[in-house]
C-alpha positions as CSV (number, residue, x, y, z in Angstrom):
1,X,0.0,0.0,0.0
2,X,1.3,3.4,-1.0
3,X,2.5,5.6,2.0
4,X,0.7,8.8,2.3
5,X,2.2,12.1,3.5
6,X,1.9,12.5,7.4
7,X,-0.4,15.6,7.2
8,X,-2.7,13.8,4.7
9,X,-2.8,10.9,7.0
10,X,-3.5,13.1,10.1
11,X,-6.4,14.7,8.2
12,X,-7.9,11.4,7.4
13,X,-7.7,10.3,11.0
14,X,-9.2,13.5,12.3
15,X,-12.2,13.1,9.8
16,X,-12.6,9.4,10.9
17,X,-12.7,10.6,14.5
18,X,-15.3,13.3,13.7
19,X,-17.5,10.7,12.1
20,X,-17.3,8.5,15.1
21,X,-18.1,11.5,17.5
22,X,-21.0,12.7,15.4
23,X,-22.6,9.3,15.1
24,X,-21.9,7.8,18.6
25,X,-20.8,10.8,20.7
26,X,-17.4,12.2,22.0
27,X,-17.0,9.5,24.6
28,X,-17.0,6.9,21.8
29,X,-13.9,8.3,20.3
30,X,-11.0,5.8,21.1
31,X,-8.0,5.1,19.2
32,X,-9.2,1.6,18.5
33,X,-12.5,2.9,17.2
34,X,-11.0,5.5,15.0
35,X,-8.6,3.1,13.5
36,X,-11.4,0.8,12.7
37,X,-13.5,3.7,11.2
38,X,-10.4,4.9,9.1
39,X,-9.5,1.3,8.2
40,X,-6.0,1.6,9.3
41,X,-3.9,0.0,12.0
42,X,-3.6,1.1,15.7
43,X,0.1,1.8,15.1
44,X,-0.7,4.2,12.3
45,X,-2.9,6.2,14.6
46,X,-0.2,6.2,17.4
47,X,2.4,7.1,14.8
48,X,0.2,10.3,13.9
49,X,-0.9,11.3,17.3
50,X,1.0,10.9,20.6
51,X,-2.2,10.0,22.5
52,X,-6.1,10.3,22.4
53,X,-5.9,13.9,23.9
54,X,-3.7,15.0,20.9
55,X,-6.3,13.5,18.5
56,X,-9.2,15.3,20.4
57,X,-7.4,18.6,20.3
58,X,-6.9,18.2,16.5
59,X,-10.6,17.4,16.3
60,X,-11.3,20.7,18.1
61,X,-9.0,22.7,15.5
62,X,-10.9,21.0,12.7
63,X,-14.3,21.9,14.1
64,X,-13.1,25.6,14.9
65,X,-11.8,25.9,11.3
66,X,-15.0,24.7,9.7
67,X,-17.0,27.1,11.9
68,X,-14.6,30.2,11.0
69,X,-14.4,29.6,7.3
70,X,-17.8,31.1,6.2
71,X,-17.2,34.1,8.5
72,X,-13.7,34.7,7.2
73,X,-15.1,34.4,3.6
74,X,-17.5,37.1,4.4
75,X,-14.7,39.5,4.6
76,X,-14.9,39.7,0.8
77,X,-18.2,41.3,1.0
78,X,-16.9,44.9,1.0
79,X,-14.6,47.4,2.8
80,X,-16.8,49.4,5.2
81,X,-17.4,48.0,8.6
82,X,-21.2,48.0,8.5
83,X,-21.3,45.9,5.3
84,X,-18.7,43.5,6.6
85,X,-20.5,43.1,9.9
86,X,-23.8,42.4,8.2
87,X,-22.2,39.9,6.0
88,X,-20.6,38.2,8.9
89,X,-23.9,37.9,10.8
90,X,-25.6,36.3,7.8
91,X,-22.7,33.9,7.3
92,X,-22.8,32.7,10.9
93,X,-26.4,31.4,10.6
94,X,-25.4,29.9,7.2
95,X,-22.4,28.2,8.6
96,X,-24.4,26.9,11.6
97,X,-27.0,25.3,9.4
98,X,-24.3,23.7,7.2
99,X,-22.3,22.4,10.1
100,X,-24.9,21.8,12.8
101,X,-23.5,18.4,13.8
102,X,-20.0,19.8,14.2
103,X,-21.4,22.6,16.2
104,X,-23.1,20.2,18.5
105,X,-19.9,18.5,19.0
106,X,-18.4,21.6,20.2
107,X,-20.9,21.7,23.1
108,X,-20.5,18.1,23.8
109,X,-16.7,18.7,24.2
110,X,-17.4,21.6,26.5
111,X,-20.0,19.7,28.7
112,X,-17.7,16.6,28.8
113,X,-14.8,18.8,29.9
114,X,-16.7,20.6,32.6
115,X,-17.9,17.2,34.0
116,X,-14.8,15.1,33.4
117,X,-11.4,16.2,34.7
118,X,-9.7,14.1,32.1
119,X,-11.3,16.0,29.3
120,X,-11.0,19.4,30.9
121,X,-7.7,20.3,29.2
122,X,-9.0,19.3,25.9
123,X,-12.2,21.4,26.4
124,X,-10.1,24.3,27.5
125,X,-8.0,24.0,24.3
126,X,-11.1,24.1,22.1
127,X,-12.3,27.3,24.0
128,X,-8.8,28.7,23.3
129,X,-9.1,27.8,19.6
130,X,-12.6,29.4,19.3
131,X,-11.3,32.6,20.9
132,X,-8.2,32.6,18.7
133,X,-10.3,32.2,15.5
134,X,-12.7,34.9,16.6
135,X,-9.7,37.3,17.3
136,X,-8.4,36.5,13.8
137,X,-11.7,37.5,12.2
138,X,-11.9,40.7,14.4
139,X,-8.3,41.8,13.5
140,X,-8.8,41.2,9.8
141,X,-12.2,43.1,10.0
142,X,-10.5,46.1,11.6
143,X,-7.7,46.0,9.1
144,X,-9.9,45.8,6.1
145,X,-12.3,48.5,7.4
146,X,-9.4,50.8,8.5
147,X,-10.7,51.1,12.1
148,X,-9.5,50.3,15.7
149,X,-11.3,48.9,18.7
150,X,-11.9,51.0,21.8
151,X,-11.3,48.0,24.1
152,X,-8.8,45.1,24.3
153,X,-9.3,42.9,21.2
154,X,-8.7,39.7,23.1
155,X,-11.5,40.7,25.6
156,X,-13.7,41.5,22.6
157,X,-13.0,38.2,20.9
158,X,-13.8,36.2,24.1
159,X,-17.0,38.1,24.5
160,X,-18.0,37.6,20.9
161,X,-17.2,34.0,21.0
162,X,-19.3,33.5,24.1
163,X,-22.3,35.2,22.5
164,X,-22.0,33.3,19.4
165,X,-22.0,30.0,21.4
166,X,-25.2,31.1,23.2
167,X,-27.0,32.0,20.0
168,X,-25.9,28.7,18.3
169,X,-26.9,26.6,21.3
170,X,-30.4,28.1,21.4
171,X,-30.9,27.5,17.6
172,X,-29.8,23.9,18.0
173,X,-32.7,23.5,20.4
174,X,-35.4,25.6,18.8
175,X,-34.4,25.7,15.2
176,X,-35.6,29.3,14.9
177,X,-33.8,30.9,12.1
178,X,-35.3,34.3,12.4
179,X,-34.5,34.6,16.1
180,X,-30.9,33.4,15.5
181,X,-30.5,35.8,12.6
182,X,-31.7,38.7,14.7
183,X,-29.4,37.9,17.5
184,X,-26.4,37.6,15.2
185,X,-27.3,41.0,13.5
186,X,-27.4,42.6,17.1
187,X,-24.1,41.0,17.9
188,X,-22.7,42.7,14.7
189,X,-24.1,46.1,15.9
190,X,-22.5,45.6,19.2
191,X,-19.1,45.0,17.6
192,X,-19.6,48.1,15.5
193,X,-20.2,50.0,18.7
194,X,-16.7,49.0,19.9
195,X,-15.1,50.6,16.9
196,X,-13.7,54.1,16.4
197,X,-14.5,55.5,13.2
198,X,-11.7,55.7,10.7
199,X,-9.8,59.0,10.6
200,X,-9.9,60.5,7.2
201,X,-7.1,62.8,6.3
202,X,-8.4,66.2,5.0
203,X,-7.8,67.0,1.4
204,X,-5.4,69.9,0.4
205,X,-7.3,73.2,0.8
206,X,-9.8,72.0,3.2
207,X,-10.2,71.9,6.9
208,X,-11.0,68.8,9.0
209,X,-14.5,70.2,9.6
210,X,-15.2,70.4,5.9
211,X,-15.0,74.2,5.6
212,X,-12.6,76.0,3.2
213,X,-9.1,76.5,4.3
214,X,-8.4,79.8,6.0
215,X,-6.8,82.4,3.6
216,X,-3.1,82.7,3.8
217,X,-2.4,86.0,5.5
218,X,0.8,87.9,4.3
219,X,3.5,88.0,6.9
220,X,5.3,91.2,7.4
221,X,8.8,91.2,5.9
222,X,11.5,90.7,8.5
223,X,13.6,93.7,9.7
224,X,17.0,94.0,7.8
225,X,19.8,92.6,9.9
226,X,22.8,94.9,10.8
227,X,26.2,93.5,10.3
228,X,28.8,93.9,13.2
229,X,32.3,95.1,12.2
């Protein structure tokens, strides 16, 4: 059998692990079960991942990446902050509906981590990844729109990630698209409220308040200098 590059093999194992988790739950993810799902040997799984925790962390990265992709793609919607925030709010619901089973896994990881000390470190890693992806989006949004935030971006990223989790969890329970979209839209407006408006440099001949420039007043000629001898 032809050997595959390590990263390609790792990706296949993560996909197999996600299938197991979505079908049977996070607690069903074992090295043996994943090897069976991927139709590979136990040794291959151990070669690609040091232990089960490493595999679970890789699963978390894959879930976070899948969730962030639609939002990052929404950055192509324009250049002004309002348009970009509106596009991101719409993409959040679209991505949630397309990846609902993966998002459900996110909450399963969190609840298992809160309940089981062995999985707490993995759940914390998943949370950190979610905040990191949110921070990446906020940084790219600010850069593209030419704005800055009036608060610590890391705090804002954590706050936004927490709000998204709450909206998504409610949608997973009630499947109310309109309520979820309204909440995502409101979150976008909240983020806009943390932005400083971009500073536009006045054009030549104009004042910053939009009025014409003051006329240039002639200056008196300097008094002639006297030379010392």
